[in-house]
C-alpha positions in Angstrom: -45.5 46.5 -62.8 -47.9 46.2 -65.7 -46.2 48.7 -67.9 -42.8 46.9 -68.0 -42.1 45.8 -71.6 -39.7 45.0 -74.3 -39.8 45.3 -78.1 -40.1 42.5 -80.7 -39.1 43.4 -84.2 -40.8 41.8 -87.3 -38.6 42.5 -90.3 -39.4 42.3 -94.0 -36.2 40.9 -95.4 -37.7 40.4 -98.9 -37.4 42.7 -101.9 -41.2 43.3 -102.1 -43.8 44.7 -99.7 -45.4 42.2 -97.3 -48.6 42.3 -95.4 -48.9 41.0 -91.8 -52.0 40.9 -89.6 -52.3 43.6 -87.0 -52.3 42.5 -83.4 -55.7 44.0 -82.4 -57.7 41.6 -84.7 -58.1 37.9 -84.1 -56.0 36.9 -87.1 -52.9 38.7 -85.7 -53.5 38.5 -82.0 -51.8 35.1 -81.5 -49.1 35.5 -84.2 -46.3 36.4 -81.7 -45.2 33.7 -79.1 -42.1 33.0 -77.2 -40.2 29.7 -76.6 -38.5 29.7 -73.2 -36.0 27.3 -71.7 -34.9 27.6 -68.0 -31.4 26.6 -66.7 -32.7 23.1 -65.8 -33.6 22.5 -69.4 -37.4 22.8 -68.9 -39.1 24.4 -72.0 -42.5 26.0 -72.5 -44.3 28.4 -74.8 -45.4 31.9 -73.7 -48.6 33.1 -75.5 -51.2 35.8 -75.2 -54.2 35.0 -73.1 -57.5 34.4 -74.9 -58.9 37.6 -76.4 -62.4 38.8 -76.9 -63.5 41.0 -79.8 -66.5 43.3 -79.8 -65.4 44.3 -83.3 -63.2 42.1 -85.5 -62.3 42.4 -89.1 -59.1 41.6 -91.2 -56.6 44.4 -90.8 -52.9 44.4 -91.7 -49.7 46.4 -91.7 -47.9 46.7 -95.0 -44.1 46.4 -94.5 -41.9 47.8 -97.3 -38.7 45.9 -98.2 -36.3 45.8 -95.3 -38.8 47.7 -93.1 -39.3 46.7 -89.4 -42.4 46.6 -87.4 -41.9 47.2 -83.6 -44.3 45.2 -81.3 -44.5 46.2 -77.7 -44.6 43.1 -75.4 -46.0 44.0 -72.0 -44.6 40.8 -70.4 -45.4 41.7 -66.8 -49.2 42.2 -67.6 -50.8 38.9 -66.4 -54.0 39.9 -68.2 -52.1 39.9 -71.6 -49.6 37.1 -71.5 -49.4 33.7 -69.9 -46.1 31.9 -69.2 -43.5 34.6 -68.6 -41.5 34.0 -65.5 -42.8 35.7 -62.4 -40.2 34.9 -59.7 -41.6 35.2 -56.2 -38.2 36.0 -54.8 -34.9 36.7 -56.5 -34.6 36.2 -60.2 -34.9 33.6 -63.0 -32.7 33.2 -66.0 -34.2 31.8 -69.2 -33.3 31.5 -72.8 -36.0 33.2 -75.0 -36.7 32.8 -78.7 -39.4 34.9 -80.3 -41.6 33.2 -82.9 -43.9 35.0 -85.4 -46.3 32.7 -87.2 -49.3 33.4 -89.4 -51.1 30.3 -90.6 -52.7 30.3 -94.0 -56.5 30.5 -94.2 -59.1 31.9 -96.6 -58.5 35.5 -95.3 -54.7 35.5 -95.6 -55.2 34.2 -99.2 -57.9 36.8 -100.0 -56.0 39.8 -98.6 -52.5 38.5 -99.7 -51.2 38.5 -96.1 -47.8 36.8 -95.5 -48.0 33.3 -94.0 -45.2 31.3 -92.5 -43.1 30.9 -89.4 -40.0 32.8 -88.4 -38.0 32.8 -85.2 -35.3 34.8 -83.6 -32.0 33.6 -82.2 -32.3 32.6 -78.5 -31.3 35.2 -76.0 -30.7 34.8 -72.3 -32.9 37.1 -70.2 -33.2 37.5 -66.4 -36.6 38.1 -64.9 -36.6 39.7 -61.5 -39.1 39.8 -58.6 -40.5 43.3 -58.5 -41.0 44.8 -55.0 -43.2 47.9 -54.6 
C-alpha cells in the first residue's frame, strides 16, 4: 500500500527564523533518515533511495521561531525508501529514531541554511504485513 505514511516534524526551537532545505532538491532530499533497532538488537539506517533531478536548484523553507514543518514519510513506497521493515507474514516491532541532518557546504553558507544534526526520541513501532 504505497500511500501508507506517517508524519515527521521538524521544529525550529530557536528564537530566530531558520532556513532548511526543501525535500525536492538534492540538498534536502537526504536530510531525513531513520535509525531502527529490532527486538534482537540489530540496528540499521533507513534512507531515501537515490534520486534523479531533471531540475535542481537550492530551495528552502523558512521556519519562524517555534514553527513546525510537517514531512510526509511514505514508508511503504519501495521506490522512495529503503530499509523500512516489510514483514512477509505477521508483524515486526522496531525502535525508530528520526534523524534530520544538513551538512555544511558552500550553498548552505551562501543561502544561510541551517546545518547540524538533530534526532527524536526513539519510539517503538509495529510494522504489519499488508494483505490485499
